N, C-alpha and C positions, 0 to 999 in steps of 0.2 A: 183772792192773795195772791195768784201768779205774779196780774201786774201792778201788786205790791213788790213782789220778787225780786222783776223784771225792771222798777223802777229803782228799788236798795242796788239791788248792782251795775245797771249803769250810770248811779251815780256817785258808784265808788269805783269804777272803772273809770270815769272822769279822775277823780280824785287820784286815783292811781298813777294815772299816765302823768296829769299836773306834775306831780310831787316824781315821777319818774325823772322825764324833762327839766323842771329846773333841777334836781339832784345832781344829774348827768353834768351843765350849765354848770353849776357850781364848782364842782369837782376839777371839771375842764380847764376851769383857773386858778388849778390849784396847783405847782411842779412838786412832780414827785421828787422825793428823796434823790432818786440817781442818776437823773439829768438825760432818760433815756429815754427815746420815743414807745410807743408801743408797736412797734415793729423790731426792736431790735430786744425789747423784752419776751415778743415774740419768738423770738429765734432760738433765743437763750433758754429760755423754756422748753422750746422740739429739740434742740442738742442735745439738751441734758439729759432728757430721759429716751436719748439713741434713735427719735423721729424724723432722722435728715434726707427723709423724703417728702416732707410735708412742708411745702411753700407756702409762703407770709407773702401774701398780694392784697393790695389796694381796691377798694370799688368800691363807686361812685356813692354810694349811695346812702345817705347820711342817717345814721341809727342801724345800717345795714349788714352790723359785725355777725360771721356766720363761720361755723365748718364747714368744710364740703366733704364726706367719707365718701363721693366718687369719685374723685381725684385730686384728694388728698394736700386743699389748700384753704388756710386759715385767713376768710376772705376784711379786714379789718376797712373800716369807713375812712376818709381824708384824717378825721380829727380826729381818729385815735392810731392812724395808720404814723400820723406826723408827726402827732400830739406828745408829750412830756409832763403831761400832767397827772395827778394820782386815775382821774379818771380812765383816762390811757390807757395806764400801767392796767387796772385791774379788770378791763373789756378788752384790752389781749392775751392776761393769764387765763381770762372764763372763758374764749373761745381757745385757750387751746388744750384748756382742762376737756375739752368734748373731742382733741384731738386724742388725750393720753384716754378717754373712756372707747376710742375707736379703736385705739392699738390694742387695747387692756383684755379688750374682749366684754366690756361693762354691761351687763345684759339690759337694765332696761334700755342703756342703748340700742340692741340691738332688736329688742322686740319693734322701739319704736320706726326705726327705721326697715323691720321689714313691713309694717303697718304704714309707710309714706303712702304707697302707692293705693292703697283701701283706702286710706284718709284723703285722699287725690280725688278721689273716682266717686268717693259718699259725700265727697261736699260739692262737687258737679250733680249730680243725681241731685241731690238736695236744692238747690237752689235752681236747678228747671223745674222741677217739682211746685215749689215755691211762687215762682217768676211765673207757672202757666196756671198754678190756684190763683193766683192775684186778679189775671189778665181775662182768664178765661171765666172766672168764679163757676155760677152754677151750671154753663156749658159743660166744664170738665166733670162733673158727679156726674150730669147726663149718660156722660161716655167711660166712666171710668166709676166705681163704685167707691164711696166717700169711705170705706173702712182701708180698702186699699190704698189708696193716698195718703190718708195716715197711719198706717201702716209704716208704708216706703217711707217717710220722715220720720217715724218712728225710730225704726233702722239706721238711717246714714246717721241721725241724729246723735243713735247712742255708740256707732265709730268714732266718730267725733268728739265727743263725750270721753272716750275710752282714750284718745288717741291725746284731750289736752291733757287728761290726770297721769296720764306716763310718760307725758314730757315735763314733768314736774322735779320728780325725782333726779331724772336728767339734767336737769335745768342745777338742781342746787348745790349736785355733785358737780357739779362743773366749779362754780362760785366755792365752792368748800376744797376744792384741790388748787386752783387761783390762787387763795387765800396763805391758804398751807404753807403752797410754795414762795412764795413770794416772802410769808415773814424766815421763811428760814435762808433763801437766796441773799437775800440784799438785807435781813435785820431792821425791817423798816420800821419807825420811830408806830409804839401808838398813836399818836394823832393820825398820820396817814393811815397806818391800818382801820383805823376807824372809819376813813372817807372812803377806800376801798369799801372796808366792808358793806356799808351801807347806801353807797350807789348801786354795790352788786345785791340789795338786799330789797332795793325798787326797784331794780328790773326782773327780780323773779316774783313779784309781787303784781306783775302785769300778765304770769303763766298765772295766776294763781284765781286770776279776773278772770281770766278767760275762761279758765275751768270751770269757775263757780259760774260765766253764764251759759256756758253750752251744757250745766247740769241742767237747770233752771229750764230752759229753752227743752230739753229732753224733759224733767218731770211734766211738764206744762202738756204737752203732744200728745204725753203718754197716756195724761188722765184723761181725754179730749177722744185718743183711741178704745181704751177699757169705759168708756162715758157711753160711747156708739154701741160696745159688744152687749151691756146690759141693757 
């Protein structure tokens, strides 16, 4: 059953990633009605909300758009930073949505930020344990009880899964803020707003699939852990 779940989630992930990239490419060719670049839209959204300390910068990573709460920067990939498309408008406003969450103390974002160090440590521990188990095979189980190994895997997977699910409301709320602001600020046409919503929807679905994948992994190793206990 778990292999079927793994296979199903993997195929779903491939489909969502394909659709997201194809949608982004499609809407990157559709000019936004304002004729503004992603940088200009982001700066206007930040200024309108009084976030003058947040800077908009360009990052060389393709689809590497993100908000950095540490140095208060909205980082936009070249296609978004310089682009004047519907996709650029949506992504730029979405990342500014995270800046608004940070400024106004949005609870899920605060929780997610607090969990970042724990999530990073858990990911490293999980990778080390899985790699050691794969390379060491039965040797590692002679030195360390398999029940302990499974317990570590379950614990780290639980942290990663929790982090993935906490990320969902953060991403959906940022998209909601972006759409509402674009509608109010620019009175964009129904067609343009449909394109913005569609692009952001598929971006959000990548996080949904990641959360499901993490949950399936957690349930699999939890079943092994409970089976060993029995």
